[in-house]
N, C-alpha and C positions, 0 to 999 in steps of 0.2 A: 221781026224776030230780034233777039238780043244782038247788039252791035257785034259783028263778026270780029272786030279788032279787040273786043274786051277779053280779058283773061278768063281762064277756067274758074279762077277764084272769084272774079267778079260775077260770073254767071251763077256760080254756086251760092254766093251771098244773096243774090236776088231771089233765087229759088227758096233758100232757107228763110228769107224774110217773109215770103208768102206763107210757108208752112207754119212759121211762128205765129203769124196773125190768125191763121185758121185755128190753131190750138188755143190761142188767147180768146177767140170768139167762143169756142166751145166751153172753155172754163167759165167765162162770164155768163153764158146762157145757163149752164148748170147752176151757177150761183144765183141766177134770176136777178142779176144786178143791171138795171138800166144804165147806171153810171159807168159800169165797166164795158157794157156792150156799145153804147153810143159812140165813143171815140173810134171804134173799129168800122163804123158804117159811113159810106159816102152819102153826101147830101141828097143825091138823086136815086138812092137805093130803091130797087124793086125786089121784094122778097116774096117769092111764090111758094106757097106751102103745097104739100102733097095732096091736099084737099082741093086744090085749084084756086084757092083764095090768094089774090095778089095784094100786097100791102106796100105802102110807102114807108120810109124810115120812121116817120112820126107814128103811123098806124101800127107798125110792128112794135115799136117801143111802148106804145100805149097798151098793146096786148100783153107784153111782158109785165108791165106795171100792174095790170089787172089780173095777173096770174092765169091768163089763157094758155100760156105755154110754160109748163113746169117740166124741166128736163132732169132726168136722173143720171143719164149716161149718154155720151155722144162720142162715137169713134168712127173715123173714116178708114176705108181700106180700098185696095185695088184702085188707087188714085192715079190719075194722069195729070201732069202739070206742064202747061206750055207757058213760057214767059217771053213776052215781047218787051219792047222798050219800057213802057209804063203801064202795061196791061198784062195780067196773068189770068189764064183760064184753067180752072181745076175741075175735074169731074171724077166720079167714082161711085162708090157705095158708102152710105153712112148708116150705121146701126145706132139706134137711140131708144131710150125709154122716155116716154112723154105722157103727160096728162094735163088736165085743166082744173084749176080751183080745188086742189086737194084730192082729186079722184085717184084711184089706183093707176100707177104708170103702166103703160103697155109697151112692149118691145115692138118696134117697127124697123123695117129695112127699106131704104130709099136709094134710088139712083139720083145723083145730084150733079148740078153744074153751078159753079161759082165764078164770077168775074170780079177780079180784084184790080183796082186802079192805084198806081203809085203816085203819091203826092209827097214830094220831098223824100224823106227817108222812111216813110211809112206806107203801108198798103191798106186801102180801104175797100170793104166789100161794097160793090156797086150793083150786083145782080146775083140772085140766088133762085134756083128753081129745083124742085124735088118732085119725084114721081115714086109712088109707093110700089114696091116689088110685091106682087101677090104671094100670099103664104101658100106653101105646098099643101095640097090636100090629100 
């Protein structure tokens, strides 16, 4: 956990740093910008899509560049954030519209888990897994 001797302000700053990086990641994904996404990802990233496909950092960025992941909107909700010294675990629900190669974007709802690792003053996404929430019928 966070050092118990750290101040509430220090703990709040760590938590805010993770949330800021999550928001920056979503903005970069919506922009479809490999140059904006890449600095937010750890070298050993494992990015697991709701389809069950697991990709490395290089594979994920190649998919973005190839327009396999075209995002229109990404918003997380009902999140839980646990911050440890240099690791943060965030989970919750993410609502997004997504398509591939210019197809019509579809709204999907996912349960997600992200693991962020602090390197210096920045947080890098090191692990992401998502599971699709079935649509109500």
